[in-house]
C-alpha positions, 0 to 999 in steps of 0.5 A: 206902235206899228206892230200887230198883236195876234192872239192865238186860240186859248192864249190868255193875257193879264194886264195889271197896274201895280198899286191899282187896288190901293189907288181905288181904296184911296179914291173911295176913302172919305176925305179928311180936309175941311174948307175954311173961309179966310175973309182976311186973305180974300178979295171982296169976300162978301160979294164974290161969286167964285171960290178958289180952293187950294190944296192936294187935288184928291182931297179938294175933289173929295171936299167939293163932292162932300159939299155938293152931297150936303147941299143936295141933301139939304135941298131935298129935305126942304123940297119934301118938307123935312127940315124940322126932323132932319136930325132925327133917325127915320124910325123916330119920325111920323109915318107920313114923314117917313113916306116923304123921306122915301120920296126924297130918297127916290129923288136923290137917286134919280129913280126912273120908276116909282112904285107908290102904295098910298103915298098920302096915307098918314100925311097931314092934309096941309102937305097933300097938295104939296106932295101932289105937286112933287109927284107932278114934278116927277111925272114932268121929269119923265118918271114912270109912276105906279100909284095905288090909292084909296083916296079918290080925290088925290090926283084925280 
């Protein structure tokens, strides 16, 4: 530990860990485990606030991550009023719903800059105020919004 390594000009070294590529592939592969509640083996199953997950560490982490992503996706669908079309391909939903889906995607990736061209075009009037509130939320969160609009009353 006390030795000093001196690199001479032009010297090259390669550090490698055998199996590193295989380990990265394993980490990125989808998990194959499923969480199944077992009320008969649980204490106070209906009122418990914590969950204990037992299993192989990597699979448990993947299941938790998948569950977190699913929960986030469901929350975004609700936040952007898209629950009723959640199972449809984006190409089959209305133009206005596609715009809402785009904003939901921006929110999902925590975009810091939003470039919005006519964000309320094609969106039913009932959602305009709700959409304005979502845009105000983006602004309050410190997002930069470049907005092109032809409806002078929207966000005035």
